[in-house]
GUVO-834823 format. One line per 3 residues: number of its first residue (from 1); their letters; for each residue x, z, y of C-alpha. Coordinates in steps of 0.25 Angstrom, whole numbers, plus 5000, padded with zeros to 4 digits. Example, Ala and Ser with C-alpha at 12.3 -4.5 7.8 and 13.67 -1.06 7.14 Angstrom:
BEGIN
1> AS> 5049,5031,4982 ~ 5055,5029,4996 $
//
This chain:
BEGIN
1> MNG> 4986,4988,4904 ~ 4978,4988,4915 ~ 4987,4996,4924 $
4> LRG> 4996,4983,4922 ~ 4986,4975,4925 ~ 4982,4981,4938 $
7> FAW> 4996,4980,4943 ~ 4996,4966,4939 ~ 4984,4963,4949 $
10> LLA> 4990,4971,4960 ~ 5002,4963,4958 ~ 4995,4950,4957 $
13> LQS> 4986,4952,4969 ~ 4998,4957,4977 ~ 5005,4946,4974 $
16> CGE> 4993,4937,4977 ~ 4992,4942,4990 ~ 5007,4939,4993 $
19> LLA> 5004,4925,4991 ~ 4992,4925,4998 ~ 4999,4931,5010 $
22> HGL> 5012,4922,5010 ~ 5004,4909,5005 ~ 4994,4910,5016 $
25> HLP> 5004,4916,5026 ~ 4993,4929,5028 ~ 4996,4938,5038 $
28> FPG> 4995,4951,5029 ~ 5006,4954,5017 ~ 5003,4950,5005 $
31> PVV> 5000,4966,4998 ~ 4988,4966,5007 ~ 4985,4954,5003 $
34> GMV> 4985,4958,4988 ~ 4977,4969,4993 ~ 4965,4962,4998 $
37> LLL> 4966,4953,4986 ~ 4967,4967,4978 ~ 4955,4972,4984 $
40> AAL> 4948,4960,4980 ~ 4952,4960,4966 ~ 4946,4973,4965 $
43> NFA> 4933,4969,4965 ~ 4935,4965,4950 ~ 4934,4977,4940 $
46> IVR> 4945,4969,4930 ~ 4956,4971,4943 ~ 4950,4984,4946 $
49> EQV> 4951,4991,4934 ~ 4966,4985,4932 ~ 4971,4989,4946 $
52> AAC> 4963,5003,4946 ~ 4972,5005,4933 ~ 4985,5002,4940 $
55> AEF> 4982,5009,4951 ~ 4980,5022,4943 ~ 4995,5019,4936 $
58> LLA> 5000,5017,4950 ~ 4993,5031,4957 ~ 4997,5039,4944 $
61> HLS> 5011,5035,4946 ~ 5012,5034,4962 ~ 5022,5046,4963 $
64> LLF> 5033,5038,4956 ~ 5031,5028,4968 ~ 5037,5039,4978 $
67> VPV> 5050,5041,4969 ~ 5057,5030,4977 ~ 5054,5035,4990 $
70> GVG> 5058,5048,4987 ~ 5071,5043,4982 ~ 5072,5034,4994 $
73> VMT> 5071,5046,5002 ~ 5080,5053,4996 ~ 5090,5043,4998 $
76> HLG> 5090,5041,5013 ~ 5089,5057,5016 ~ 5100,5054,5026 $
79> LLS> 5090,5044,5033 ~ 5079,5053,5032 ~ 5086,5066,5039 $
82> AHG> 5091,5057,5049 ~ 5078,5049,5053 ~ 5069,5059,5047 $
85> WRI> 5062,5063,5059 ~ 5060,5051,5065 ~ 5054,5046,5052 $
88> LLV> 5045,5056,5051 ~ 5041,5054,5066 ~ 5039,5041,5062 $
91> IVL> 5030,5044,5050 ~ 5020,5054,5057 ~ 5019,5043,5069 $
94> STW> 5016,5032,5061 ~ 5006,5041,5053 ~ 4999,5046,5065 $
97> IGL> 4999,5033,5071 ~ 4993,5027,5058 ~ 4982,5037,5058 $
100> AVT> 4979,5036,5073 ~ 4979,5019,5072 ~ 4968,5021,5059 $
103> ALV> 4961,5031,5067 ~ 4958,5021,5078 ~ 4955,5011,5070 $
106> LRA> 4946,5017,5063 ~ 4939,5024,5075 ~ 4938,5008,5080 $
109> SWR> 4931,5004,5068 ~ 4922,5015,5066 ~ 4919,5012,5084 $
112> GR> 4915,4997,5078 ~ 4904,5000,5069 $
//
């Protein structure tokens, strides 16, 4: 039962984030605002315990979330065989660029201390 209450908290905070983002014309997406609200709400034990129960349930069943992705890949094997090398190249390059930017930001933040 705590898992459902935790899921209700997650949905309520995301909905509040969407309402705030659209209502106040914030430059952030609603789910990001909801995550900030969740961060603040986790200071309360009742929210923390219920969200933890929901998180444990979701993590236990995380492998089920990969089934739709696998089905999608199987239905588009023609596209994957035609453009697979380009997709792989984009994935590798974007990963390396993301790592490099993260390292540079971390280095710059350490120098600022």
